[in-house]
N, C-alpha and C positions, 0 to 999 in steps of 0.2 A: 978427958971429958968425952963422954959418949955422944957420937954423932947421931942425930935423928934423920931418918930417911924422909925425904919429901913425899907427900901424898900425890903430887902431880906426876903425871906420866911424862916421860921424856919425849919431847916432840922432835921427830927426825926430819930434818930439812933436806929436801932434794938438792942435789948439787946443781949448779947452773948448767952443767953439761946435759944432765938428764932432762932438765926443764926445756932446754932448747930442742932436744931430740923429740920429746913429746909434742911440742908445738909444731915441729916439722912434719911429724906423722899426721897430725890433724890437718895441717895445710895441704899435704899431699892427698889426703882423703877428699878434701873439698875440691881439689883440682880434678880428681878422678870423676867425681860426680858431674862437675861442669863439662868434662870431655865427653861423657856419655850423652849428655843433652845435645852437644854439638853434633855428635855422630847421628843421633836420632833425627835432628833437624836436617842434616845432609841427606839422610835416607829418604825422609819425607819429601824433600825438594826433588830428589832424583826420581822418586816414584811419580810425583806430580808432573815433572817434566816429561817422563816417559809416557805417562797417560796423555798429556797434551799432544805429544808427538804422534802417538798412536792414533789419537782422535783426529789429528790433522791428516795423517796418512789415510785413515778410513774415509774421511770426508773428501780428500782429493781423489781417492780411488772411486768412491761413489759418484763424484762429479764427472770423472772420466768415463765411468761406466754409463752414466746417464747420457753424457755427450755421445758416446759410441752407440748407445741404444737409439738415440735420436737420429744419428747419421745412418744407422742401419735401416731404421724405419723410413727415412727420407730416400735412401737408395732403393728400397722396395717400391716406393711410390714412383721413383724415376723409371724403374724397370716396367712397372705396370703402365706407365704413360707411354713407354716405347711400344707396347703391344697395342694400345689404343691408337697410337700414331700410325702404325702399320695398317690397322683396320681402316683408318680414315684415308690413307693413301690408296688402298685397294678399292674402296667404295666410292671415293670422290677425288679422283686424280685432278691435280691443278693444271698439269701440262703434260706434253708428250714425254718429258723426262721421267715422269712418274710411272710410265709404262715399263721402265727398266727396274724390275724388282729383283733382278739377279745380283747386280753390283752397282749400288748407287750411294757413294759416300756422301754426296750432298744432302741426301735425305736420311741416311742411316748411320753415319759416323759422328760420334761426339756431339749429338744434338743437345744444345744447352737448354736447360729447364730453369735453373736458378743461377742468377749472376751474383758475383761478389767481387770485392776489391782484391782479394787474395785467392790463389788457386785452390786452397783448401776448402773454401766456401762455395766454389762453383760446382753445381750438380748437373749431371747429364746422363744420357743413355746412348747405347750403341746396339745396332742389330747386326748380328754376325752369323756366318754360315760357313761350312767347309767348302773347299774348292774340289769338286769331285774329280776334275781332270788332273790334279796335282798328285802324282803317285808318291811323292816324298812326304805328303801331308805336313808341309812345313809352313803353310800360309793359309789365310782365311780371307773371306770377302765380306762386304757389308751389304747384305741382301737376305733373301728368303730362300727356303728350300721348298720346291714344288713336290708335294706328296705324290703326284702322279709320276714322278721319276722312280717310284718304288712299286714293288708288287703288293697289291692289296689282298691281304689274307682273306678278307670277307667276300672277295669277288672271284676267287680262284675257281669256284664251282659254277660260275655264271657263264663261262665261255662255251659250255656244252661239249666239253672234251671227254674222252674216255678216261678211265682211272690211270692208265699209264701216261697219257699225255698230260693230265693234270699234275701227276707226280713230277713229271719232267720240268714243269714250271719252277720247281723248287730245287732241283738237283744240281744247279750250277752255283748255289750259294756255297761259300767256303765251309768245308768239312761236313756238308750235308750228306746224310745217308738215306737209303730207301726206308729204313725203319722209322726215322724221325719224320721224313716227308709224309709218309702214310699216317703216322700218328697225328700230325698237324691237320691233315685232311679229315681224319676220323673225328677230331675234336670239333671242327667247324661244320661238318655235315649234320643233317637233322635226323640221323638214324643211329641205331646201335649195331649196324652191320659192319663187321670187321673187314677192313681192307687187307690186302695180301700181306703187308708187313706192318700193319697199323696196331693201334691200341684203343680199346673202348672201355666202358665202365667196369667190365670184369677185371681188367688190370688195375685200374685206379682204386677199386674197392679193396684190393689186397694190400694197399699201402697203409702206412701208419703216419698220420691219420688218414683214413679212407675218404675218398670223394668220388664223384661221378664225372664222366666226360661231359663237356659243356653241351655238345650237340647244338651249337648255335654260334653266333657271331662273336669274334674277339672284341673286347672292349678296349684293349690297348695291346701294343706289341709286347709289353712286359708280361702279359698273361701267358705268353708262350712258355714261361718258366714252370707252368703247371702241366705242360705236355710231356709225355714220356720221352726221355732222351735229351731234352733241352736243358742245358746248363748255363749259368751266367757267363762262362767263358765263351761259349758258342754265341750267345745272344749279343754280348757287348765286346767281344774280342779283346784287343789290346787297349782300346780307348776307355780306360777306367774313369776318366773325368768327363767323358761325353762331349769333348770340344772339337772332335774331328781332326785333331792334330796329333802328330807322333811326338809326344813328350819324352825326354831322356829316360825317365823311370819306367816308361811303357815299352821300351825296346832294349833293355839291358841284359836280357838273357837269364833273368832270375827264375823264370818259369820254363817248363818243358815245352817244346814245339807242339802245336803250331802257334802258340800264343807267347808273346814276349820273347821272341826267338832271335833278337838282335840281327835281323836281316835288313834293317833300314827302311822297311815298308810297314805301313799301318794296316793291320787287320781290324777293320772297324766293327766286325761282328755282324750278325744278321739284322740287328736293329737299323743298320744303314741301308738295307735293301728292302725292308718290309714296312708296311703301313696298314692301318685299318681305316684310314680316311683318305680317299682320293676320288675326286669327281670333277666334272667339267660342265660348263653351261652349254646347252644345245640351243641357245637363242642367238639372234643377231646382236650385233654390237649395241644397238639402240634398245635392246630388250624385247623387241618384237619377235614373233615366231618366225623360224625359218620355213622355207617351202618344203613340205614333206613330199618327196618324190615318189613315195610308195602309197600315196593317197589312193583309197579304194575307188572313189568315184572319179573316173577319168575326165568327165566334163568339168568338174570342179578344179581338178589339177590343171587342165588345159587353160581354163579361164584365168586362174591365178598366175600361171606362167606368162600368158600373153599380156596380162595387165602389168606385171612387174617388168617383163623384158620385151619380147617380140614374138611374132608368129613362128619364126624359125626355131627358136629354142623350145617353144611350146610343142610344136609338131615333132621335133626330134625326141624329146623325153617321153611324150605320150606314145609315140611309135615304138620306142625302146620298151616301154612297159607292155605293149601289145604283142610284139614279136621277138623281142630280144635282139642282140647284136648279130651282125653277120659272122664275126669271128669273136666268140666269147673269150674274155680274159680268165674267167673262172670255169673250172671243170664242174661237172655235176657233183662230184664229191666235195669240192670246195663250197659250192652253193648249199649243199646239204648240211655241211658243218656250220656255215654261217646261219642257216635257218635254225639249227639246233641251239646255237648261241642266242639267237634273238628270242626264242620261245622259252628260254630258261628263266625261271623266276629268281631274281636276285635275292641273296640272303640279307637278313637284317643285321646291321651293325649296331654298335653300342649307342645308348642314349634314347631318350624319349622322342627326340625330334621336335621338341616344343619351340625351339628357336630362341630360347632365353639366353642372355649372355652368360658366358663362363659355364655353360652346361657341359657335362662330360659326355663325350661320345657323339655319334651322329647316326643317321639312318641311311640305309641304302637299299634299293631294290623294292622291298616290301613296304617302305614308308618313306616319303621324302622328308629330309630334315628341314626343320624350321618352316614347314608348310602349314597352311591353314585352308579351311574351306571344306567343300563337300568331298565325299569319297569319290574316287574315280575308277572306272573299270574300262579296260581297253585303252582307247585313245584318251589321253589326259588333257584336261584344261590347263592353261598356263597363264600366269599373270605377269604383266610387264614390270620390270625392275628398272629403276633409274640408274644413271651413271654407267650404263652398259652392263649392269649386273642383273641377276635374275632372282625372282622369288617364286617358288613353285606353289601352285595350289593343288588341292586334292590331298587332304590330310589323312584319308583312310588308306587301307591297304591297296596297293597297286600290283597288278599282275603284269609283268613286262620285263623287258630285257635290261641288262646292264652291260657295261663294257662295249657299248657302241652299236649293238644290234638294234633292230626295231622291236617294238613292244610285243607283249603277248596278245595284244589286241589285233594282230594281223588277221586272224580268222574272222573277227568282227568287221574289219574294214573290207575283207574280201566279200563277206555277206552283204555289206552295205553297197559294194560295187555292183554285185549281182542284182540287188533290189533296185538300186538307182537306174541301172541300165534297162532292167526289165520294164520299169515304169515308163522310162523315156521311149522305149521301143513300142510299148503298148499304146502310147499317146500318138506318136508321130510315125511309127513304123520303122524309124531309123534314128540313131543318135549320131550326129556328125559334128566334127570340129576340124577346121582347116582342110576340108575335103576328105577327111578320114572317117570311116565308119567305126564308131566306138561302141557299137551295140553289144559286142561279145565281151567287152571289158578287158581287163589286164590279165595276161598270162605269165608275166615275168615280174619278179620283185628285184629291185636294184639292191645288191648287197654292199656295194661300195661306189662312191662317186668316181673313183678311178676307172670304173667300167665305162663311163661316159666319154672319157678323154680319147680322142683320136679314133673313135669307133664309127661304124656305119650300121644303119638299119634299113631294111626294105619294108615298104608298106604301100598299100594301094591308096593313092591320092586321086580323087575324082575318078575312081575306077581303073586307074593305070598304075602298074607296078613302078614304084619310084624308090631310088636309093638316096637316103639322106645322110649327109656327112655330119659328123659331130661339130657343133659350134666351137668346141674346145680342141685346139690343135695339140698334137703330141710333141711339138717342137719345144725343147727345154727353155729357149728364150721366151716363147709365148707363154709357157706355163708359169714362169716367174711373175708375169704381169697379171694373169687372170686367176691363179689359184686362190689367193686370199678372198676374192669375190665369190668364187665357186663354193669354197668350203664355208664361207661366212654367210651364204644365202641359202644353200640347199642342205638337206639332211636326209639320211636314209632311215632315221628313227623318229618316232613321234614323241619320245620322252623329252621333257624339258631339261633333264640332266643325264649325262652318260657317266658311268662309274667303272673304275678299274682299268681303264686304258693307260698305257705307259707313255710318258713324255720322252720323246726321242731327243729332246734338247738337254735333258739332265740325267738320263738313265745311265747306269753303269752296265758294263758288259754282262754281269751276273744276272741282272734282272731281265735282260733281253734274250739271252742265249737259249732259254727253254721254250720260247714261243713257237707254236707250230708254223712251219714255213720260214722260220728264221734260220739263216745259216751262220756258222761261226764267223765267216768273213764279213757278212753284213753287220752282225752284232759288234764286231771289233771296229769296223769302220765308223759305226754310229758313235760308239763310246769314245773313240779317239778324235772324233770331230765335234766334241762338245762345244756348245755355243759359248760356254764360259771358258775363257782362256786360263792358262796356268797361273796368271797373276790376278785372276778374278774379274778382269775387265770384260765388258760386253759392248760391242759397237751397236749404234742405233740401226745401221744398215743391216747388221746381222739379225737383229731382232725382227726387222721387217721381212727379210728373206726367209727366216725360220718360223714364220707365223703359221705355217701348215707343214704337214709331214711331206709335202711335195718336194722339199729340198733334197730328199733322198733320191728322187728321180732326176732332178735337174743337175745334181752333182755326181750322177752316175753310180750311186751306191746300190740302187735297186731299180729294176725295170717296172713298168706299169703292172704287169701280171703279178709280180711279187707283191707290190704294194696293195693290189686289190685283195690278195689273200691276207695280208698283214693288217689291213686297215681297221678291222674290228678290234685289234689289240693295241693300236698305236694312236697317239695324239701329239700335238705340238705344244700343248699347254693345258695344265690343270688349273683348277680354281680353289684348291685347298692348299694352304701353305703352313709349313713349320717355321716357327720364329724363335730364335734365341735372343732375348733382350737382357742386356746387362746394364743395370743402373749403378753409377758410382760417382765419385768426385774427381775433379781434375788432379787433385793431390791428396794423399792421405788415405786412411782406411775407410771401411764401410762400403760394401758392395752387395748386390743381389743379382743372381742369375736365374732367369725364368725361361722356361720353354713352353710355348703355346702353339696350338693348332687353330688356324683361322679358316673359316669357310666363306669364300667370296662368291659363291653361287647365289647368295642372298644379299640384299641391301636393306638395312645396314649389315655390314659384314658380321658374321656370327663367330664369337669366340667359343670354339668347341671344347677346349680343355687347356688348363694351365698347370704346370708342375714346377716345383722349386728345386733348382739344381745348385743352390748356393753352397750346400755342404760339400759339393764336389770341387769347390774352389772357383776362383774367377775364370780360370782357364785360358785367359788371353792377356797379352801385354797391356798394361794400363795406358802406356803412352800411345799405343796404336789405337786403342779404343777411343781415347780422347782427342787424338790428332795433335798431341803436343810433343815437343822434342824432349828426349830423355825420359826415363822411366822412374817413377817414384812409387814404391810399394807401401 
C-alpha cells in the first residue's frame, strides 16, 4: 500500500538543553544592562561627590582668603594707627616719659588696639628702630630714628664750603668714590657746571632711556639710584629687607665683597647715613622766640636781655657785639667760613610744603614746610606752636641760612642797626644802655654761643675802660647746669628752623668724619659714646645731660674752641623722625610694615611721607614685637 506524505512540515523541537542555554544568554544580557546602569550611577555619584568636595574646598579657600584679606586690612590699620600714635606722642606728650623717643617700650612695644579672648584676635602695633651702637646688628629698639643723625643731601651746599670740602662730607661713606660724590653734588646743585669728577645732563642724555640731571633737591634717598655710579648694592648694602638687622641670608657670602661678605658685620648701605629731611626747631620749649643775639638794633637787644635776665648779661652780650672778645675762640678764617654758611641760600627739598597730612616731601631753605602766611624777607616772622612745637609763618620764599647759621637778612639787620642808632644819635646825641655808648652799633656777629662761655670783653662803661667776665663759666660742672638754659633761650640765627645739622647723640662715625674741623678722634669718640646703649636703653639722666652738644666739652671730647668751629654743623636733637610701624596680631598671620617720616617742627605733627615695606617681610620676631613669650609665625 502506497504511503502518502503528509503536507505538514515537520516541526523540529529544540532540546531542553538548548532551551536552557538560550534562556541563560538572555538572562546574562539583562544582567549586563543592569550592571552598566549601576556603573553609570556610581560614576555620577562620584562626579557629584567630587564636585561637592571641590565646591567645599573652593568655599573654604575663599573664606580663608577673605579672612586673611580682612586680617591684612586690619594689620594695615594697626600700622597706620602706630604712625598716628607717634605723631600724638611727639606733639602732645603726656609725661616726661614721652620725651624718651629713642627707646620707650611702654609707649611703642606691643600697643594693643583690638582686644579678644584669644591671641589670634588681639591686634596691635610696634614702633621699631635699629640700634646704631650695636656693631653686630643683632637687636633693635622700640623708638624713633632722628633724621638729624644723618647727612642731609639737600643741605650739603648750604654750609658755604668749597667743592673739595663739600665732597669730603660724603667721602667717608662705605665704598664712596670721588666720581660718585661729585655726581651727587652735580645732581643737587642748581647749575649745569661740571664738577671735577662729576656728571651733568650731557652724561645722562647719552643713556638709554635718556634723562637730565635734576639740578634740584632730592625728593627721597631712593632718587640716588638715578645718579651716575649709584647702585642698589651701594644704597642698601647687605640690609635687603631694610630692618637694620644682620639676618643670616644677608651675610652668607653668596655675593662678592664688600656686600654679603660673611664678616659678621652689617653694611647698611648709604641709606642709613643719608636723608633728605632733617631740621630742628629754633624756638624755646614753650614755642616763643629765642633771643636773637645778633639783633641789629643793640638797644632792642639790651632791653630784651635785661628784661628776661639782668643787667650783667645784657651788658656782656651787647659789649661782645660791639668789641668782640679779648681772646677770640674763632680765627678770622673760621668766622669767614661761618659767615659764608649763614649767607648761603638753602636749597629746596621735596614737596610743596602745604602742611597737609601724608604729603610727600618737605621744604627747606627756600620755603618753610607746612607754613602759612605772608612772604618773609630777611628776618622772618614766627608763630607760636603749642606743646613746645613750632609752626613757621612766612609761606613765601625765604632767603636765609640753613644748617645753623644766621639768615641772609644779616645785611638788612646791619642796615637796621645803623639806621636805628643814627636816629637815636640824632635825637639825643648819644645812645646808651648800662653806661655803654651804643651809638656806633655792633661790629661783631656771634657765630656760636660757645664764644660766650668763659670769655672776657672790654668796653667803656661810664667813660671808663672795663673788663667784663662772661656770666657763663667754662667750668665743666657749671656748664652742665646752665647749658640747657643757654642754648634753649639764645640763638645766633633768626630762622625759626635750622636745617641740616647732625645730631651727635645718634650720628654714626661716617656722617661726622667729613665735617670741617672734625678729627677722626672726635668723630670716633662721639659715635662710640652714643646716647643709645647696645641694648637700646636710654636713661632719663642721659637724656637730660645730652640735651645740648655741650656734653662733648663736659666729657672732655672737644674743647670750647673746637665746639665753636663745629657748632654750625652739630645739634643735640632734630625734630624730624623716621618711624617703622608694624601692625600685626599677637598670634597668626597678617602683618603690615610701614615706614614714615614725621616732622615735629609743626603742631600738629606733619606726616611727610609713608612707604609700604610689607613686601620685604615682617623683619622682626613676632614675639618681641608683641611682648609675648614664644614666637608664633
